[in-house]
C-alpha positions in Angstrom: -35.1 -61.6 53.3 -36.4 -57.9 52.5 -33.9 -55.4 51.4 -34.8 -53.3 54.6 -34.1 -56.3 57.0 -30.7 -56.9 55.2 -29.9 -53.4 55.5 -30.7 -53.2 59.2 -28.6 -56.5 59.6 -25.5 -54.6 57.9 -26.0 -51.7 59.9 -25.9 -53.6 63.2 -22.8 -55.6 62.0 -21.1 -52.4 61.1 -21.7 -50.8 64.3 -20.6 -53.6 66.2 -17.4 -53.9 64.1 -16.7 -50.3 64.8 -17.0 -50.4 68.4 -15.2 -53.6 68.8 -12.1 -52.5 67.0 -12.0 -49.1 68.6 -12.3 -50.7 71.9 -9.4 -52.9 71.2 -7.0 -50.4 69.6 -4.5 -48.8 71.9 -4.1 -45.0 72.4 -1.3 -44.7 69.7 -3.3 -46.0 66.8 -5.7 -43.4 65.9 -5.6 -44.4 62.1 -7.3 -47.7 62.9 -9.6 -46.3 65.6 -10.7 -43.5 63.1 -11.4 -45.8 60.3 -13.4 -48.1 62.5 -15.3 -45.2 64.0 -15.9 -43.5 60.7 -17.2 -46.7 59.3 -19.8 -47.0 61.8 -20.9 -43.5 61.4 -20.8 -43.8 57.5 -22.9 -47.0 57.7 -25.4 -45.2 59.9 -25.6 -42.0 57.5 -25.6 -44.3 54.6 -28.6 -46.2 55.7 -30.5 -43.3 56.9 -30.0 -41.4 53.8 -30.3 -44.3 51.2 -32.4 -46.7 53.0 -30.6 -49.6 51.2 -27.6 -51.9 51.2 -25.9 -50.0 48.5 -26.3 -46.7 50.6 -25.0 -48.3 53.8 -22.1 -49.8 51.9 -21.1 -46.4 50.3 -21.7 -44.7 53.6 -19.5 -47.4 55.3 -16.4 -46.9 52.9 -16.6 -43.3 52.7 -16.6 -43.2 56.6 -13.6 -45.6 56.9 -11.6 -43.5 54.4 -12.4 -40.1 56.2 -11.9 -41.3 59.6 -8.7 -43.0 58.6 -7.6 -39.7 57.2 -8.4 -37.8 60.2 -6.8 -40.5 62.6 -3.6 -40.5 60.6 -3.5 -36.8 60.8 -3.8 -36.9 64.6 -1.0 -39.6 64.7 1.3 -37.5 62.5 0.7 -34.7 64.9 1.5 -36.9 68.0 4.6 -38.0 66.4 5.9 -34.6 65.6 5.1 -33.3 69.2 7.2 -36.4 70.6 10.0 -35.6 68.2 10.2 -31.9 69.1 10.2 -32.9 73.0 13.0 -35.2 72.3 15.1 -32.5 70.6 14.5 -30.2 73.4 15.5 -32.5 75.8 18.7 -33.4 73.9 19.8 -30.0 73.1 19.8 -29.2 76.9 22.2 -30.3 79.6 21.2 -33.4 81.6 19.6 -32.6 85.0 22.3 -35.0 86.6 24.9 -32.2 86.4 24.7 -29.0 88.4 26.4 -27.1 85.5 26.7 -28.1 82.1 30.0 -29.9 81.1 32.1 -28.0 78.7 31.1 -29.0 75.2 28.5 -28.4 72.8 26.0 -30.2 70.6 27.0 -30.6 67.1 24.9 -31.5 64.0 26.4 -34.3 62.1 25.3 -34.8 58.5 23.9 -38.1 57.2 26.4 -40.4 55.6 26.9 -44.0 54.4 28.5 -46.3 57.1 29.3 -49.9 56.0 26.8 -50.0 53.4 24.0 -48.5 55.5 22.6 -44.9 55.5 22.9 -43.1 58.8 20.8 -40.1 58.9 21.9 -36.6 60.3 21.9 -36.4 64.0 23.1 -34.4 66.9 26.0 -35.4 69.1 27.9 -34.1 72.3 31.2 -32.7 71.6 33.0 -32.3 74.9 35.7 -29.6 75.0 38.7 -29.1 77.4 38.1 -26.6 80.2 
């Protein structure tokens, strides 16, 4: 086989794999989707620039790395958005009460309990009316 034919075969495989992986990944796994899509785009770019197998492989690796980094950043952003939404919900009164019951949220520092570390968290402390 000629090197051109091998390069085109690898390019076709890289594109197929990247689209297969990105379609199978659920909406929460942007690191994997980014790596798969980046690998496909990198393979195309590597083949177009280098016109050989080595260029395709280097492009695939670089694209997968860049895509994984970008996807991970997006996953981290989503995680922190969910954390902030959860904190906002836990610091206000529940919608089941017409008025807030007497009490307040208190930050409990982290501590060791039964040989396991319990991180700092908020708890509702009721107060007598």
